[in-house]
Structure formats: C-alpha cells, structure tokens
N, C-alpha and C positions, 0 to 999 in steps of 0.2 A: 476483436476483439488476443490481446496477445496474451502467450501463459505467461505467470513464472511460478517456476519448478523447487516447492520449498520438498527440505527429508530428513523435517525435522512434524515433530506434534502442530505445532506450532507457529508462526512468525508475530513478529510486532509490528504497527505500520510506519513504524524509523524505517525500522531491519527494513520496509517494503518497499519504502517510497525507494533507498538504495538497488538494493533489491532489481530495481525495476526501470531503473536510470533517470526516474524526474527527481533528484537530487547526488551529489557525489560527492559529500561525505551523509554519515550518519549529525555529525552535527547541524547543521542545514536540519533537520527534518524540523527541528521548535519552532527555526524562522519558517516554514515553510509552508509548515501546516495554520498558523496563523494571518500566511496571507490568498492560498489554494483555498476554492471548493472541496471538496473532498462527499464523493459516498459508498458506501459501504453497502451495499443486497437493495440498494435503491434509497437511505440512510442518510443523510449527515451528516461526520461521526471528524473531531478534526482533532480525538487523540492516539497521541506515539506512540503510548504502550497498550496498542488495542490490540489484542491475538484475532490472528485471520487466521482461517482453516479451508484445510479443499477446499474449497467449491462454494469459496467470496468469489464476491464480485466483488471487484473499486473501478469506479473510475476519479479520477483528476484532473479538475480542469486544467491546459495550456498539455495534459500530459498523456495524458489517452483512455483505456477500460483497459481493464486486465479480469482477470483467473486467475484463482493461485490451484495452484494444484499440487496432485503430490506421487514425486519423480518414483 
C-alpha cells in the first residue's frame, strides 16, 4: 500500500487521483471515475469531490491501494 502525503486538512478524490499518478491531468478525473471502480475505506465511491482525510484507505481498480497520510 502506497502512502500519499497531503499538507492540507483533506484532499478531493479528483486531486488525489492525480497526486497518486492514476491520471495525468485533473480533467481526466470525471471520465476516469465513470470507468474505474474506486473503494474508499472499503465502500465504492466515484464522487470527484469526495473529501479524503489522513487515515483514509483508497483502492483504485488498475492503479493500486493507497493510504492518505499527513505530511
């Protein structure tokens, strides 16, 4: 499981996908989330604006498993 460090209180799922290198630009997030299965803390979620906080576990189909950490 890869750690993705953030230096803010939370990060939106769309921004997280870019930071974790699952997508190359933020504009791809909407289309990526329509195609791929994303689980946050074990529950499916495809809302681009979903807030992720340190400690959240994110599994992205075809990209891997991540945990959000505070920098």
